[in-house]
N, CA, C, O and the ligand as a Tripos MOL2 file, in Angstrom:
@<TRIPOS>MOLECULE
protein
  313   311    79     0     0
PROTEIN
NO_CHARGES

@<TRIPOS>ATOM
      1 N         -34.5120   39.3350   30.2780 N.3       1 MET1
      2 CA        -34.0740   39.0100   28.9060 C.3       1 MET1
      3 C         -35.2110   39.3010   27.9160 C.2       1 MET1
      4 O         -36.3780   39.0250   28.1930 O.2       1 MET1
      5 N         -34.8560   39.8440   26.7970 N.am      2 THR2
      6 CA        -35.8690   40.1620   25.7990 C.3       2 THR2
      7 C         -36.2200   38.9190   24.9810 C.2       2 THR2
      8 O         -35.6520   37.8450   25.1770 O.2       2 THR2
      9 N         -37.1460   39.0880   24.0820 N.am      3 ALA3
     10 CA        -37.5830   37.9540   23.2790 C.3       3 ALA3
     11 C         -36.4790   37.4810   22.3390 C.2       3 ALA3
     12 O         -36.3620   36.2920   22.0450 O.2       3 ALA3
     13 N         -35.6680   38.4380   21.8720 N.am      4 ASP4
     14 CA        -34.6160   38.0760   20.9300 C.3       4 ASP4
     15 C         -33.3330   37.6740   21.6530 C.2       4 ASP4
     16 O         -32.8940   38.3400   22.5910 O.2       4 ASP4
     17 N         -32.7620   36.6040   21.2100 N.am      5 VAL5
     18 CA        -31.4740   36.1750   21.7410 C.3       5 VAL5
     19 C         -30.3890   36.9140   20.9780 C.2       5 VAL5
     20 O         -30.3450   36.8870   19.7480 O.2       5 VAL5
     21 N         -29.5270   37.5660   21.7150 N.am      6 THR6
     22 CA        -28.4010   38.2420   21.0660 C.3       6 THR6
     23 C         -27.1720   37.3580   21.1620 C.2       6 THR6
     24 O         -27.1640   36.3640   21.8880 O.2       6 THR6
     25 N         -26.1270   37.7300   20.4180 N.am      7 CYS7
     26 CA        -24.8920   36.9600   20.4840 C.3       7 CYS7
     27 C         -24.3460   36.9530   21.9020 C.2       7 CYS7
     28 O         -23.7870   35.9580   22.3650 O.2       7 CYS7
     29 N         -24.5150   38.0630   22.5720 N.am      8 ARG8
     30 CA        -23.9070   38.1650   23.8870 C.3       8 ARG8
     31 C         -24.5090   37.1550   24.8620 C.2       8 ARG8
     32 O         -23.7800   36.3790   25.4800 O.2       8 ARG8
     33 N         -25.8170   37.1610   24.9980 N.am      9 ASP9
     34 CA        -26.3610   36.1470   25.8950 C.3       9 ASP9
     35 C         -26.4840   34.8130   25.1630 C.2       9 ASP9
     36 O         -26.7140   33.7660   25.7680 O.2       9 ASP9
     37 N         -26.3230   34.8870   23.8380 N.am     10 GLY10
     38 CA        -26.3560   33.6560   23.0670 C.3      10 GLY10
     39 C         -25.2380   32.7100   23.4520 C.2      10 GLY10
     40 O         -25.4540   31.5060   23.5960 O.2      10 GLY10
     41 N         -24.0430   33.2530   23.6180 N.am     11 VAL11
     42 CA        -22.9090   32.3970   23.9780 C.3      11 VAL11
     43 C         -23.1430   31.7480   25.3370 C.2      11 VAL11
     44 O         -22.8620   30.5680   25.5480 O.2      11 VAL11
     45 N         -23.6540   32.5380   26.2260 N.am     12 GLU12
     46 CA        -23.9230   32.0040   27.5560 C.3      12 GLU12
     47 C         -24.9910   30.9100   27.4890 C.2      12 GLU12
     48 O         -24.8530   29.8350   28.0710 O.2      12 GLU12
     49 N         -26.0510   31.2270   26.7610 N.am     13 LEU13
     50 CA        -27.1240   30.2540   26.6300 C.3      13 LEU13
     51 C         -26.6820   29.0460   25.8170 C.2      13 LEU13
     52 O         -27.1300   27.9220   26.0470 O.2      13 LEU13
     53 N         -25.7940   29.3030   24.8630 N.am     14 LEU14
     54 CA        -25.3050   28.2020   24.0380 C.3      14 LEU14
     55 C         -24.6120   27.1510   24.8900 C.2      14 LEU14
     56 O         -24.7750   25.9500   24.6740 O.2      14 LEU14
     57 N         -23.8360   27.6200   25.8630 N.am     15 MET15
     58 CA        -23.1630   26.6630   26.7390 C.3      15 MET15
     59 C         -24.1900   25.7600   27.4210 C.2      15 MET15
     60 O         -24.0290   24.5410   27.4890 O.2      15 MET15
     61 N         -25.2300   26.3860   27.9160 N.am     16 GLU16
     62 CA        -26.2710   25.6020   28.5880 C.3      16 GLU16
     63 C         -27.0390   24.7530   27.5810 C.2      16 GLU16
     64 O         -27.4360   23.6220   27.8590 O.2      16 GLU16
     65 N         -27.2320   25.3380   26.4090 N.am     17 TYR17
     66 CA        -27.9190   24.5920   25.3560 C.3      17 TYR17
     67 C         -27.1370   23.3200   25.0070 C.2      17 TYR17
     68 O         -27.6980   22.2290   24.9010 O.2      17 TYR17
     69 N         -25.8270   23.4990   24.8320 N.am     18 LEU18
     70 CA        -24.9840   22.3710   24.4500 C.3      18 LEU18
     71 C         -24.8880   21.3350   25.5640 C.2      18 LEU18
     72 O         -24.6280   20.1570   25.3190 O.2      18 LEU18
     73 N         -25.0990   21.7910   26.7700 N.am     19 GLU19
     74 CA        -25.0850   20.8510   27.8900 C.3      19 GLU19
     75 C         -26.4320   20.1500   28.0280 C.2      19 GLU19
     76 O         -26.5870   19.1990   28.7930 O.2      19 GLU19
     77 N         -27.3990   20.6490   27.2650 N.am     20 GLY20
     78 CA        -28.7090   20.0070   27.2810 C.3      20 GLY20
     79 C         -29.5290   20.3290   28.5130 C.2      20 GLY20
     80 O         -30.4140   19.5610   28.8900 O.2      20 GLY20
     81 N         -29.2420   21.4640   29.1450 N.am     21 VAL21
     82 CA        -29.9580   21.7790   30.3780 C.3      21 VAL21
     83 C         -31.0090   22.8710   30.2040 C.2      21 VAL21
     84 O         -31.6900   23.2410   31.1600 O.2      21 VAL21
     85 N         -31.1380   23.3820   28.9880 N.am     22 LEU22
     86 CA        -32.1130   24.4390   28.7650 C.3      22 LEU22
     87 C         -33.5190   23.8670   28.5810 C.2      22 LEU22
     88 O         -33.6840   22.7910   28.0060 O.2      22 LEU22
     89 N         -34.5250   24.5820   29.0670 N.am     23 PRO23
     90 CA        -35.9040   24.1670   28.7940 C.3      23 PRO23
     91 C         -36.1930   24.3170   27.2950 C.2      23 PRO23
     92 O         -35.5230   25.0700   26.5880 O.2      23 PRO23
     93 N         -37.1880   23.5920   26.8400 N.am     24 GLU24
     94 CA        -37.5100   23.5540   25.4200 C.3      24 GLU24
     95 C         -37.7180   24.9330   24.8100 C.2      24 GLU24
     96 O         -37.2660   25.1970   23.6960 O.2      24 GLU24
     97 N         -38.4050   25.8160   25.5380 N.am     25 SER25
     98 CA        -38.6920   27.1350   24.9910 C.3      25 SER25
     99 C         -37.4100   27.9020   24.6930 C.2      25 SER25
    100 O         -37.3130   28.5970   23.6820 O.2      25 SER25
    101 N         -36.4370   27.7730   25.5740 N.am     26 GLN26
    102 CA        -35.1760   28.4800   25.3480 C.3      26 GLN26
    103 C         -34.3520   27.8100   24.2680 C.2      26 GLN26
    104 O         -33.6510   28.4770   23.5060 O.2      26 GLN26
    105 N         -34.4350   26.5220   24.2040 N.am     27 ARG27
    106 CA        -33.7090   25.8100   23.1490 C.3      27 ARG27
    107 C         -34.1540   26.2920   21.7780 C.2      27 ARG27
    108 O         -33.3380   26.4700   20.8740 O.2      27 ARG27
    109 N         -35.4420   26.4970   21.6360 N.am     28 GLN28
    110 CA        -35.9600   26.9420   20.3430 C.3      28 GLN28
    111 C         -35.4360   28.3370   20.0050 C.2      28 GLN28
    112 O         -35.1140   28.6280   18.8530 O.2      28 GLN28
    113 N         -35.3570   29.1790   21.0040 N.am     29 ARG29
    114 CA        -34.8410   30.5270   20.7640 C.3      29 ARG29
    115 C         -33.3720   30.4940   20.3750 C.2      29 ARG29
    116 O         -32.9330   31.2320   19.4930 O.2      29 ARG29
    117 N         -32.6280   29.6400   21.0330 N.am     30 ILE30
    118 CA        -31.2090   29.4980   20.6980 C.3      30 ILE30
    119 C         -31.0560   28.9930   19.2660 C.2      30 ILE30
    120 O         -30.2530   29.5160   18.4930 O.2      30 ILE30
    121 N         -31.8240   27.9870   18.9310 N.am     31 GLU31
    122 CA        -31.7280   27.4210   17.5830 C.3      31 GLU31
    123 C         -32.0760   28.4730   16.5370 C.2      31 GLU31
    124 O         -31.4450   28.5470   15.4830 O.2      31 GLU31
    125 N         -33.0780   29.2780   16.8360 N.am     32 ALA32
    126 CA        -33.4800   30.3170   15.8910 C.3      32 ALA32
    127 C         -32.3680   31.3450   15.7060 C.2      32 ALA32
    128 O         -32.1310   31.8310   14.6000 O.2      32 ALA32
    129 N         -31.6970   31.6640   16.7940 N.am     33 HIS33
    130 CA        -30.6040   32.6330   16.6920 C.3      33 HIS33
    131 C         -29.4060   32.0430   15.9560 C.2      33 HIS33
    132 O         -28.8680   32.6630   15.0390 O.2      33 HIS33
    133 N         -28.9980   30.8660   16.3510 N.am     34 VAL34
    134 CA        -27.8180   30.2460   15.7500 C.3      34 VAL34
    135 C         -28.0090   30.0630   14.2470 C.2      34 VAL34
    136 O         -27.0620   30.1830   13.4690 O.2      34 VAL34
    137 N         -29.2390   29.7730   13.8550 N.am     35 ALA35
    138 CA        -29.5150   29.5480   12.4350 C.3      35 ALA35
    139 C         -29.1800   30.7730   11.5920 C.2      35 ALA35
    140 O         -28.8400   30.6490   10.4160 O.2      35 ALA35
    141 N         -29.2770   31.9520   12.1950 N.am     36 GLY36
    142 CA        -28.9990   33.1630   11.4320 C.3      36 GLY36
    143 C         -27.7150   33.8490   11.8490 C.2      36 GLY36
    144 O         -27.4890   35.0110   11.5080 O.2      36 GLY36
    145 N         -26.8730   33.1410   12.5840 N.am     37 CYS37
    146 CA        -25.6910   33.7740   13.1340 C.3      37 CYS37
    147 C         -24.4360   32.9250   12.9270 C.2      37 CYS37
    148 O         -24.2040   31.9670   13.6660 O.2      37 CYS37
    149 N         -23.6290   33.2730   11.9280 N.am     38 PRO38
    150 CA        -22.4050   32.5150   11.6270 C.3      38 PRO38
    151 C         -21.4530   32.4370   12.8220 C.2      38 PRO38
    152 O         -20.7500   31.4430   13.0050 O.2      38 PRO38
    153 N         -21.4400   33.4820   13.6170 N.am     39 ARG39
    154 CA        -20.5290   33.4740   14.7640 C.3      39 ARG39
    155 C         -20.9230   32.4020   15.7610 C.2      39 ARG39
    156 O         -20.0670   31.7150   16.3170 O.2      39 ARG39
    157 N         -22.2000   32.2640   15.9830 N.am     40 CYS40
    158 CA        -22.6520   31.2450   16.9280 C.3      40 CYS40
    159 C         -22.4890   29.8490   16.3470 C.2      40 CYS40
    160 O         -22.2190   28.8940   17.0760 O.2      40 CYS40
    161 N         -22.6530   29.7310   15.0380 N.am     41 VAL41
    162 CA        -22.4160   28.4390   14.4000 C.3      41 VAL41
    163 C         -20.9560   28.0500   14.5900 C.2      41 VAL41
    164 O         -20.6460   26.8990   14.8970 O.2      41 VAL41
    165 N         -20.0690   29.0120   14.4050 N.am     42 ALA42
    166 CA        -18.6390   28.7590   14.5910 C.3      42 ALA42
    167 C         -18.3510   28.3810   16.0330 C.2      42 ALA42
    168 O         -17.5060   27.5310   16.3150 O.2      42 ALA42
    169 N         -19.0660   29.0260   16.9360 N.am     43 PHE43
    170 CA        -18.8810   28.7140   18.3520 C.3      43 PHE43
    171 C         -19.2710   27.2680   18.6360 C.2      43 PHE43
    172 O         -18.5530   26.5350   19.3160 O.2      43 PHE43
    173 N         -20.4000   26.8820   18.1110 N.am     44 VAL44
    174 CA        -20.8690   25.5080   18.3170 C.3      44 VAL44
    175 C         -19.8670   24.5200   17.7240 C.2      44 VAL44
    176 O         -19.5490   23.4980   18.3320 O.2      44 VAL44
    177 N         -19.3780   24.8430   16.5320 N.am     45 ASP45
    178 CA        -18.4030   23.9610   15.8870 C.3      45 ASP45
    179 C         -17.1400   23.8280   16.7260 C.2      45 ASP45
    180 O         -16.6470   22.7230   16.9530 O.2      45 ASP45
    181 N         -16.6260   24.9580   17.1810 N.am     46 SER46
    182 CA        -15.3830   24.9190   17.9450 C.3      46 SER46
    183 C         -15.5910   24.2160   19.2750 C.2      46 SER46
    184 O         -14.7060   23.5230   19.7760 O.2      46 SER46
    185 N         -16.7660   24.4060   19.8300 N.am     47 TYR47
    186 CA        -17.0730   23.7270   21.0900 C.3      47 TYR47
    187 C         -17.0310   22.2210   20.8920 C.2      47 TYR47
    188 O         -16.4740   21.4850   21.7060 O.2      47 TYR47
    189 N         -17.6150   21.7930   19.8270 N.am     48 ARG48
    190 CA        -17.6950   20.3550   19.5770 C.3      48 ARG48
    191 C         -16.3270   19.7780   19.2410 C.2      48 ARG48
    192 O         -16.0890   18.5860   19.4340 O.2      48 ARG48
    193 N         -15.4230   20.6260   18.7340 N.am     49 GLN49
    194 CA        -14.0950   20.1440   18.3600 C.3      49 GLN49
    195 C         -13.0910   20.2810   19.5000 C.2      49 GLN49
    196 O         -11.9620   19.8000   19.4110 O.2      49 GLN49
    197 N         -13.5170   20.9360   20.5580 N.am     50 THR50
    198 CA        -12.6250   21.0900   21.6950 C.3      50 THR50
    199 C         -12.3480   19.7250   22.3190 C.2      50 THR50
    200 O         -13.2660   18.9520   22.5910 O.2      50 THR50
    201 N         -11.0620   19.4450   22.5410 N.am     51 PRO51
    202 CA        -10.7140   18.1500   23.1510 C.3      51 PRO51
    203 C         -11.4590   17.9300   24.4580 C.2      51 PRO51
    204 O         -11.6680   18.8540   25.2440 O.2      51 PRO51
    205 N         -11.8470   16.7070   24.6610 N.am     52 ARG52
    206 CA        -12.6440   16.3530   25.8280 C.3      52 ARG52
    207 C         -11.9890   16.8090   27.1330 C.2      52 ARG52
    208 O         -12.6690   17.2650   28.0530 O.2      52 ARG52
    209 N         -10.6720   16.6830   27.2010 N.am     53 ILE53
    210 CA         -9.9930   17.0020   28.4530 C.3      53 ILE53
    211 C         -10.1180   18.4830   28.7870 C.2      53 ILE53
    212 O         -10.1030   18.8650   29.9570 O.2      53 ILE53
    213 N         -10.2400   19.3170   27.7520 N.am     54 VAL54
    214 CA        -10.3760   20.7500   27.9850 C.3      54 VAL54
    215 C         -11.8000   21.0900   28.4010 C.2      54 VAL54
    216 O         -12.0150   21.7680   29.4060 O.2      54 VAL54
    217 N         -12.7470   20.6290   27.6450 N.am     55 ARG55
    218 CA        -14.1150   21.0550   27.8980 C.3      55 ARG55
    219 C         -14.7380   20.3370   29.0930 C.2      55 ARG55
    220 O         -15.7710   20.7630   29.6110 O.2      55 ARG55
    221 N         -14.1200   19.2700   29.5190 N.am     56 SER56
    222 CA        -14.6880   18.5510   30.6610 C.3      56 SER56
    223 C         -14.6790   19.4210   31.9110 C.2      56 SER56
    224 O         -15.4200   19.1780   32.8630 O.2      56 SER56
    225 N         -13.8340   20.4290   31.8860 N.am     57 ALA57
    226 CA        -13.7570   21.3260   33.0340 C.3      57 ALA57
    227 C         -14.9700   22.2330   33.1190 C.2      57 ALA57
    228 O         -15.3440   22.6870   34.2000 O.2      57 ALA57
    229 N         -15.5850   22.4970   31.9660 N.am     58 THR58
    230 CA        -16.6690   23.4680   31.9570 C.3      58 THR58
    231 C         -18.0010   22.9020   31.5190 C.2      58 THR58
    232 O         -19.0420   23.4850   31.8210 O.2      58 THR58
    233 N         -17.9980   21.7910   30.8210 N.am     59 ALA59
    234 CA        -19.2570   21.3230   30.2690 C.3      59 ALA59
    235 C         -19.2670   19.8210   30.0650 C.2      59 ALA59
    236 O         -18.2240   19.1810   29.9310 O.2      59 ALA59
    237 N         -20.4410   19.2910   30.0450 N.am     60 ALA60
    238 CA        -20.5970   17.8760   29.7510 C.3      60 ALA60
    239 C         -20.5020   17.6580   28.2450 C.2      60 ALA60
    240 O         -20.4930   18.6180   27.4740 O.2      60 ALA60
    241 N         -20.4330   16.4230   27.8350 N.am     61 ASP61
    242 CA        -20.4400   16.1160   26.4110 C.3      61 ASP61
    243 C         -21.7350   16.5950   25.7770 C.2      61 ASP61
    244 O         -22.7940   16.6110   26.4030 O.2      61 ASP61
    245 N         -21.6170   16.9800   24.5340 N.am     62 LEU62
    246 CA        -22.8080   17.3740   23.8010 C.3      62 LEU62
    247 C         -23.6520   16.1300   23.5420 C.2      62 LEU62
    248 O         -23.2150   15.1920   22.8760 O.2      62 LEU62
    249 N         -24.8530   16.1400   24.0740 N.am     63 PRO63
    250 CA        -25.7170   14.9630   23.8460 C.3      63 PRO63
    251 C         -25.9950   14.7650   22.3590 C.2      63 PRO63
    252 O         -26.2010   15.7300   21.6220 O.2      63 PRO63
    253 N         -25.9980   13.5360   21.9370 N.am     64 ASP64
    254 CA        -26.2060   13.2490   20.5190 C.3      64 ASP64
    255 C         -27.5210   13.8140   19.9970 C.2      64 ASP64
    256 O         -27.5860   14.3090   18.8720 O.2      64 ASP64
    257 N         -28.5560   13.7400   20.8070 N.am     65 ASP65
    258 CA        -29.8530   14.2130   20.3210 C.3      65 ASP65
    259 C         -29.8490   15.7240   20.1460 C.2      65 ASP65
    260 O         -30.5160   16.2460   19.2530 O.2      65 ASP65
    261 N         -29.1090   16.4240   20.9830 N.am     66 VAL66
    262 CA        -29.0090   17.8760   20.8310 C.3      66 VAL66
    263 C         -28.2330   18.2110   19.5630 C.2      66 VAL66
    264 O         -28.6270   19.0950   18.8010 O.2      66 VAL66
    265 N         -27.1450   17.5120   19.3440 N.am     67 ALA67
    266 CA        -26.3440   17.7450   18.1500 C.3      67 ALA67
    267 C         -27.1550   17.4650   16.8920 C.2      67 ALA67
    268 O         -27.1160   18.2370   15.9340 O.2      67 ALA67
    269 N         -27.8740   16.3810   16.8990 N.am     68 ALA68
    270 CA        -28.6830   16.0080   15.7420 C.3      68 ALA68
    271 C         -29.7980   17.0280   15.5190 C.2      68 ALA68
    272 O         -30.0910   17.4020   14.3840 O.2      68 ALA68
    273 N         -30.4020   17.4630   16.5940 N.am     69 SER69
    274 CA        -31.4790   18.4430   16.4990 C.3      69 SER69
    275 C         -30.9780   19.7490   15.9190 C.2      69 SER69
    276 O         -31.6180   20.3380   15.0480 O.2      69 SER69
    277 N         -29.8320   20.2000   16.4030 N.am     70 LEU70
    278 CA        -29.2700   21.4600   15.9310 C.3      70 LEU70
    279 C         -28.8440   21.3480   14.4690 C.2      70 LEU70
    280 O         -29.0930   22.2510   13.6700 O.2      70 LEU70
    281 N         -28.2110   20.2490   14.1340 N.am     71 ARG71
    282 CA        -27.7570   20.0440   12.7650 C.3      71 ARG71
    283 C         -28.9470   20.0230   11.8030 C.2      71 ARG71
    284 O         -28.8920   20.6070   10.7210 O.2      71 ARG71
    285 N         -30.0090   19.3510   12.2060 N.am     72 ARG72
    286 CA        -31.1940   19.2700   11.3610 C.3      72 ARG72
    287 C         -31.8090   20.6590   11.1800 C.2      72 ARG72
    288 O         -32.2190   21.0490   10.0870 O.2      72 ARG72
    289 N         -31.8550   21.3870   12.2960 N.am     73 PHE73
    290 CA        -32.4380   22.7230   12.2510 C.3      73 PHE73
    291 C         -31.6360   23.6270   11.3170 C.2      73 PHE73
    292 O         -32.2180   24.3480   10.5060 O.2      73 PHE73
    293 N         -30.3280   23.5950   11.4200 N.am     74 LEU74
    294 CA        -29.4790   24.4430   10.5870 C.3      74 LEU74
    295 C         -29.5920   24.0580    9.1260 C.2      74 LEU74
    296 O         -29.5930   24.9200    8.2470 O.2      74 LEU74
    297 N         -29.6870   22.7760    8.8670 N.am     75 THR75
    298 CA        -29.7980   22.3060    7.4890 C.3      75 THR75
    299 C         -31.1000   22.7920    6.8500 C.2      75 THR75
    300 O         -31.1320   23.1770    5.6810 O.2      75 THR75
    301 N         -32.1550   22.7660    7.6340 N.am     76 GLU76
    302 CA        -33.4550   23.2040    7.1110 C.3      76 GLU76
    303 C         -33.4490   24.6970    6.8050 C.2      76 GLU76
    304 O         -34.1110   25.1400    5.8660 O.2      76 GLU76
    305 N         -32.7160   25.4670    7.5800 N.am     77 ARG77
    306 CA        -32.7110   26.9180    7.4030 C.3      77 ARG77
    307 C         -31.7690   27.3650    6.2980 C.2      77 ARG77
    308 O         -31.8530   28.5040    5.8380 O.2      77 ARG77
    309 N         -30.8900   26.5000    5.8730 N.am     78 ARG78
    310 CA        -29.8510   26.8930    4.9310 C.3      78 ARG78
    311 C         -30.4110   27.2860    3.5840 C.2      78 ARG78
    312 O         -29.6540   27.6430    2.6810 O.2      78 ARG78
    313 ZN        -24.9250   34.8290   17.5830 Zn       79 ZN79
@<TRIPOS>BOND
     1     1     2 1
     2     2     3 1
     3     3     4 2
     4     3     5 am
     5     5     6 1
     6     6     7 1
     7     7     8 2
     8     7     9 am
     9     9    10 1
    10    10    11 1
    11    11    12 2
    12    11    13 am
    13    13    14 1
    14    14    15 1
    15    15    16 2
    16    15    17 am
    17    17    18 1
    18    18    19 1
    19    19    20 2
    20    19    21 am
    21    21    22 1
    22    22    23 1
    23    23    24 2
    24    23    25 am
    25    25    26 1
    26    26    27 1
    27    27    28 2
    28    27    29 am
    29    29    30 1
    30    30    31 1
    31    31    32 2
    32    31    33 am
    33    33    34 1
    34    34    35 1
    35    35    36 2
    36    35    37 am
    37    37    38 1
    38    38    39 1
    39    39    40 2
    40    39    41 am
    41    41    42 1
    42    42    43 1
    43    43    44 2
    44    43    45 am
    45    45    46 1
    46    46    47 1
    47    47    48 2
    48    47    49 am
    49    49    50 1
    50    50    51 1
    51    51    52 2
    52    51    53 am
    53    53    54 1
    54    54    55 1
    55    55    56 2
    56    55    57 am
    57    57    58 1
    58    58    59 1
    59    59    60 2
    60    59    61 am
    61    61    62 1
    62    62    63 1
    63    63    64 2
    64    63    65 am
    65    65    66 1
    66    66    67 1
    67    67    68 2
    68    67    69 am
    69    69    70 1
    70    70    71 1
    71    71    72 2
    72    71    73 am
    73    73    74 1
    74    74    75 1
    75    75    76 2
    76    75    77 am
    77    77    78 1
    78    78    79 1
    79    79    80 2
    80    79    81 am
    81    81    82 1
    82    82    83 1
    83    83    84 2
    84    83    85 am
    85    85    86 1
    86    86    87 1
    87    87    88 2
    88    87    89 am
    89    89    90 1
    90    90    91 1
    91    91    92 2
    92    91    93 am
    93    93    94 1
    94    94    95 1
    95    95    96 2
    96    95    97 am
    97    97    98 1
    98    98    99 1
    99    99   100 2
   100    99   101 am
   101   101   102 1
   102   102   103 1
   103   103   104 2
   104   103   105 am
   105   105   106 1
   106   106   107 1
   107   107   108 2
   108   107   109 am
   109   109   110 1
   110   110   111 1
   111   111   112 2
   112   111   113 am
   113   113   114 1
   114   114   115 1
   115   115   116 2
   116   115   117 am
   117   117   118 1
   118   118   119 1
   119   119   120 2
   120   119   121 am
   121   121   122 1
   122   122   123 1
   123   123   124 2
   124   123   125 am
   125   125   126 1
   126   126   127 1
   127   127   128 2
   128   127   129 am
   129   129   130 1
   130   130   131 1
   131   131   132 2
   132   131   133 am
   133   133   134 1
   134   134   135 1
   135   135   136 2
   136   135   137 am
   137   137   138 1
   138   138   139 1
   139   139   140 2
   140   139   141 am
   141   141   142 1
   142   142   143 1
   143   143   144 2
   144   143   145 am
   145   145   146 1
   146   146   147 1
   147   147   148 2
   148   147   149 am
   149   149   150 1
   150   150   151 1
   151   151   152 2
   152   151   153 am
   153   153   154 1
   154   154   155 1
   155   155   156 2
   156   155   157 am
   157   157   158 1
   158   158   159 1
   159   159   160 2
   160   159   161 am
   161   161   162 1
   162   162   163 1
   163   163   164 2
   164   163   165 am
   165   165   166 1
   166   166   167 1
   167   167   168 2
   168   167   169 am
   169   169   170 1
   170   170   171 1
   171   171   172 2
   172   171   173 am
   173   173   174 1
   174   174   175 1
   175   175   176 2
   176   175   177 am
   177   177   178 1
   178   178   179 1
   179   179   180 2
   180   179   181 am
   181   181   182 1
   182   182   183 1
   183   183   184 2
   184   183   185 am
   185   185   186 1
   186   186   187 1
   187   187   188 2
   188   187   189 am
   189   189   190 1
   190   190   191 1
   191   191   192 2
   192   191   193 am
   193   193   194 1
   194   194   195 1
   195   195   196 2
   196   195   197 am
   197   197   198 1
   198   198   199 1
   199   199   200 2
   200   199   201 am
   201   201   202 1
   202   202   203 1
   203   203   204 2
   204   203   205 am
   205   205   206 1
   206   206   207 1
   207   207   208 2
   208   207   209 am
   209   209   210 1
   210   210   211 1
   211   211   212 2
   212   211   213 am
   213   213   214 1
   214   214   215 1
   215   215   216 2
   216   215   217 am
   217   217   218 1
   218   218   219 1
   219   219   220 2
   220   219   221 am
   221   221   222 1
   222   222   223 1
   223   223   224 2
   224   223   225 am
   225   225   226 1
   226   226   227 1
   227   227   228 2
   228   227   229 am
   229   229   230 1
   230   230   231 1
   231   231   232 2
   232   231   233 am
   233   233   234 1
   234   234   235 1
   235   235   236 2
   236   235   237 am
   237   237   238 1
   238   238   239 1
   239   239   240 2
   240   239   241 am
   241   241   242 1
   242   242   243 1
   243   243   244 2
   244   243   245 am
   245   245   246 1
   246   246   247 1
   247   247   248 2
   248   247   249 am
   249   249   250 1
   250   250   251 1
   251   251   252 2
   252   251   253 am
   253   253   254 1
   254   254   255 1
   255   255   256 2
   256   255   257 am
   257   257   258 1
   258   258   259 1
   259   259   260 2
   260   259   261 am
   261   261   262 1
   262   262   263 1
   263   263   264 2
   264   263   265 am
   265   265   266 1
   266   266   267 1
   267   267   268 2
   268   267   269 am
   269   269   270 1
   270   270   271 1
   271   271   272 2
   272   271   273 am
   273   273   274 1
   274   274   275 1
   275   275   276 2
   276   275   277 am
   277   277   278 1
   278   278   279 1
   279   279   280 2
   280   279   281 am
   281   281   282 1
   282   282   283 1
   283   283   284 2
   284   283   285 am
   285   285   286 1
   286   286   287 1
   287   287   288 2
   288   287   289 am
   289   289   290 1
   290   290   291 1
   291   291   292 2
   292   291   293 am
   293   293   294 1
   294   294   295 1
   295   295   296 2
   296   295   297 am
   297   297   298 1
   298   298   299 1
   299   299   300 2
   300   299   301 am
   301   301   302 1
   302   302   303 1
   303   303   304 2
   304   303   305 am
   305   305   306 1
   306   306   307 1
   307   307   308 2
   308   307   309 am
   309   309   310 1
   310   310   311 1
   311   311   312 2
@<TRIPOS>SUBSTRUCTURE
     1 MET1         2 RESIDUE 1 A MET
     2 THR2         6 RESIDUE 1 A THR
     3 ALA3        10 RESIDUE 1 A ALA
     4 ASP4        14 RESIDUE 1 A ASP
     5 VAL5        18 RESIDUE 1 A VAL
     6 THR6        22 RESIDUE 1 A THR
     7 CYS7        26 RESIDUE 1 A CYS
     8 ARG8        30 RESIDUE 1 A ARG
     9 ASP9        34 RESIDUE 1 A ASP
    10 GLY10       38 RESIDUE 1 A GLY
    11 VAL11       42 RESIDUE 1 A VAL
    12 GLU12       46 RESIDUE 1 A GLU
    13 LEU13       50 RESIDUE 1 A LEU
    14 LEU14       54 RESIDUE 1 A LEU
    15 MET15       58 RESIDUE 1 A MET
    16 GLU16       62 RESIDUE 1 A GLU
    17 TYR17       66 RESIDUE 1 A TYR
    18 LEU18       70 RESIDUE 1 A LEU
    19 GLU19       74 RESIDUE 1 A GLU
    20 GLY20       78 RESIDUE 1 A GLY
    21 VAL21       82 RESIDUE 1 A VAL
    22 LEU22       86 RESIDUE 1 A LEU
    23 PRO23       90 RESIDUE 1 A PRO
    24 GLU24       94 RESIDUE 1 A GLU
    25 SER25       98 RESIDUE 1 A SER
    26 GLN26      102 RESIDUE 1 A GLN
    27 ARG27      106 RESIDUE 1 A ARG
    28 GLN28      110 RESIDUE 1 A GLN
    29 ARG29      114 RESIDUE 1 A ARG
    30 ILE30      118 RESIDUE 1 A ILE
    31 GLU31      122 RESIDUE 1 A GLU
    32 ALA32      126 RESIDUE 1 A ALA
    33 HIS33      130 RESIDUE 1 A HIS
    34 VAL34      134 RESIDUE 1 A VAL
    35 ALA35      138 RESIDUE 1 A ALA
    36 GLY36      142 RESIDUE 1 A GLY
    37 CYS37      146 RESIDUE 1 A CYS
    38 PRO38      150 RESIDUE 1 A PRO
    39 ARG39      154 RESIDUE 1 A ARG
    40 CYS40      158 RESIDUE 1 A CYS
    41 VAL41      162 RESIDUE 1 A VAL
    42 ALA42      166 RESIDUE 1 A ALA
    43 PHE43      170 RESIDUE 1 A PHE
    44 VAL44      174 RESIDUE 1 A VAL
    45 ASP45      178 RESIDUE 1 A ASP
    46 SER46      182 RESIDUE 1 A SER
    47 TYR47      186 RESIDUE 1 A TYR
    48 ARG48      190 RESIDUE 1 A ARG
    49 GLN49      194 RESIDUE 1 A GLN
    50 THR50      198 RESIDUE 1 A THR
    51 PRO51      202 RESIDUE 1 A PRO
    52 ARG52      206 RESIDUE 1 A ARG
    53 ILE53      210 RESIDUE 1 A ILE
    54 VAL54      214 RESIDUE 1 A VAL
    55 ARG55      218 RESIDUE 1 A ARG
    56 SER56      222 RESIDUE 1 A SER
    57 ALA57      226 RESIDUE 1 A ALA
    58 THR58      230 RESIDUE 1 A THR
    59 ALA59      234 RESIDUE 1 A ALA
    60 ALA60      238 RESIDUE 1 A ALA
    61 ASP61      242 RESIDUE 1 A ASP
    62 LEU62      246 RESIDUE 1 A LEU
    63 PRO63      250 RESIDUE 1 A PRO
    64 ASP64      254 RESIDUE 1 A ASP
    65 ASP65      258 RESIDUE 1 A ASP
    66 VAL66      262 RESIDUE 1 A VAL
    67 ALA67      266 RESIDUE 1 A ALA
    68 ALA68      270 RESIDUE 1 A ALA
    69 SER69      274 RESIDUE 1 A SER
    70 LEU70      278 RESIDUE 1 A LEU
    71 ARG71      282 RESIDUE 1 A ARG
    72 ARG72      286 RESIDUE 1 A ARG
    73 PHE73      290 RESIDUE 1 A PHE
    74 LEU74      294 RESIDUE 1 A LEU
    75 THR75      298 RESIDUE 1 A THR
    76 GLU76      302 RESIDUE 1 A GLU
    77 ARG77      306 RESIDUE 1 A ARG
    78 ARG78      310 RESIDUE 1 A ARG
    79 ZN79       313 GROUP 0 **** ****
């Protein structure tokens, strides 16, 4: 993987990011990408709005601290 996160591996990493299983270094890269990528922001939004019964098959709940961290990061970049 290169230094830059693309949308393509971004979605994959986003899933892991939202599950809170990514190491800190990767989390920062994801946050940096999402901050400049409306598509990934939309993905995060839709993920969070997905009914629990649907997403429980593929992912754990979004940890509050991850959600807060991402929201704060996006707000600062806006
Ligand atoms: Zn993206």
